[in-house]
N, C-alpha and C positions, 0 to 999 in steps of 0.2 A: 503494500499500500504505500502510495507517494503522499505528499505534503497535501496537495489538492484534494485528493480522495479523503484524508482523515479531517479536512475542514468541512466538506460536504458532509460526511456522517456525523461530525460533533455536533452541527448546526441542526439536523434531523432530529437528533436525539434530544437537543435541548429543547426543542418544541413538543417532542414527545411526552418528555416529563412534565411541561407547563399543561398539555391537553390532559393528561392522567389526574393531575393536582387540581383540574377544574371540576372533576366528577366525582360524585360520592360513590365510592366502589363498594359493593358488598361482596363477601366472598365466595367465589365461584362465578362472578360475572365476567364476562369478556368485555375488555375495553378496546373502544373504536377511538384511537387517538384524534378527535378533532378538536380544532380550534376556532374560535371567531377572529378572523382577521381585522385589521383597522377599517376596511372598507364595508366591515359589515356582515362579510360573506362567511359561510361555514366551510372550513376546508378539512377534507379529512386525510390527514398525514399519510402519504404512501400510495394514496389512489391515484391511478394513472390509467391511460388506454395506449393501445398499441394497434390502431386500426391497420397499419399495413402489413405488420407482422402475423396478425390474425386472419387477414384478408389471403395472406400469403399461404399459410399453412393450410386452412380451408380450401384452397383452389389448387394447392401444390405448385405454387408459383414463386421458388425461392429467387429466380432472376430479379424480379422487382424490386428487390431490398437494397439496401447501400452496402450490408455485410461492415459496418463500421466495427471499430474496437471502441469498448467504454474504458474508463479508467480502472486500473487493478484496485480490487477491494470492493468493487462497486456492484451493484445489481442495476438490471433495467428499471426505470423509473426514479432513480435516485436523483440523477441531476435534473430532472422536471421538478422533484419535489424540493429541491435545493433552490432552485431559481425563483419559486413561489415564496420560500421562506425567507431569501435573501430579501426580496423585494419588501416583504413584511417587517425585516429588520430595519429597511430604509426608511420606512414609514413610520416607525416607532421613533425615528431619531437615532438609534443606535450607531449605525454608520452614516456617512455622508453620501452623496451622490457619487462625488470623486470616488470614493472608496468601493461603492457599490461597482460603478464602472470598472475600477481596476479589477474586482475579482471576477466579473464576466467575463473580461478580456483574457485573463490568465486560464480560466477553463478553457474557453475556445481555443488559446492558443496550444493549451496541451493537448486537445484534441485532435488538432491539426496537424500537431507534430506526430501523433502517432496514426493518424488517416490521411496520407498524402493526396487522395483523391478530392477532399475537402479544399484544396488549394484553388480548385476550379470554381469555387463560388465567387470569387471576386468580390468578396463583403466591402460595404462602404468604408473609408479610412477613418479612423478616430482622430479626427483632426478639424481644424476651424472653429467655428463658432458653436454654440449651446445647439442649435438644431441640427447641425451635421453630426455632431457628437452623439446625438439622442437617435438619430437614425442609425449610427454605427451599433449602438448597444442594442436596439431593437432589434437589428439584422443577427447578432450575435446570439441574442436570446432565443430568438426562435429558431436559428440553425442549430443550437445546442440541443433544444427539445426535439428537433428532426433526427438529430443523431442518435439521441436516446431511443427514439420510435423506429429508429434504423431506417428511416425514408432514404431513398437513394439521392444522389446529388442533384438530379433534373428536378425532382419534387421540392427539395431544399431549396434549390434556386428560384423556381417558379413561385413560392410561397414568398420568399423574401424580396424578390425582384419584379413581382406582379401584382400577387394578391394584398401585400402591405404598401405598396408605393402610392396609390392614392392618398394615404395617411400624410404623405409628406411633400404635398402640392408641387407636382411638375407637369406642369401645363403643356409644355413640350411633348412630353411622352404619354398625355392623358388618352388620346385616340388610340394610339397603340396599344396602349396596357388593357383598354377596356375591349379592343377586338380581340387580343390575345386570350383574355380571360374568358370571352363570350365563346370563341372558337373552342376552346378546351372544355368549358361547361358543356356545349352542344356535344362534342364527342364523349364526354364522359357519360350523358344522358343515354345514349347510343349502347356503350359498353355495360352500363348496368342493366340495361333490358336482356342482356345475355348472362351476366355474371351476379346480378344483385347488387345492393348498395355498396357502394366504397365510401367508408368514413371518414376520408380526408380528402385534400385537394391536389389530386396527382396531376402531373405534367402531361403534355403530348407523348412524349416518349414512354413513358411508363403506361399510359393507356393504350398505346399501340401494341407494346408487349402483352398487355393483358389481354387486348382484343384477340391477337393472333393465336395465343396461347389457349384461348376459350373457343378457337376454330373460326373466327372471323377472318374476312379478306377484306383488304384496303383496296381501294380505287385503283392505287397504281398496278398491284399484284393482278386486279382483274385486267386491267389494260393490257399489261406484259403478256397474260397469258391469250388475250386476244389476238394481238399482234405477233405473238412467236410465229415464225415461220414453220411451215410442215418440215421434217427432216426426210430426207430422201433415204429408201431402204438402202442400208450397207450391204456390200456384196458379202455373200457367205464365204468364209474361208474354203480353197481349193483343197 
């Protein structure tokens, strides 16, 4: 276990103890470590979803996953829980925005060091004014969530650079982003008619993988079959 893994597990354990202390427990009771966050939401510590992993397992499609390594000593879901609780720690004033940013960046950098494919994401640099820094942290936040869910790089990129982008007011890219999202969602509807619901926002490359694995045929494949010239009979060997 490295330093960052230890920090993650320590924070999770701290909030678990707080949650247990808030509940009057009788002997034999099963404890669900839930806390009330500063924003009023109830959060069940350790609760998380892995929609792509569940879908992949159900449909036997391992090729749609990222295959990312998580940090030693951690289990799937620990990093998601950590980010939620780290935000709560900031809201309580225990750590500053700068310290929060530093912790998110250090976790992302460690993940990227262990998974070179993540370098292809080209996340926003942490520099410039507060707005640019906020976007950079936001992208890393959701990229870490995606790694924990084992989303592939295309899916993480689609979420951080398209689904999230309207929040950061880029009018020069607005039409392109909306068109890309609409096209992807339309194809997703078609794929779900075959496979059932996909409980995440997959990218077009992932949707094509799923569509083909489920027995669908793309327009380009249909066209290539139509245009493919007939082969002449090869002479039999004498």
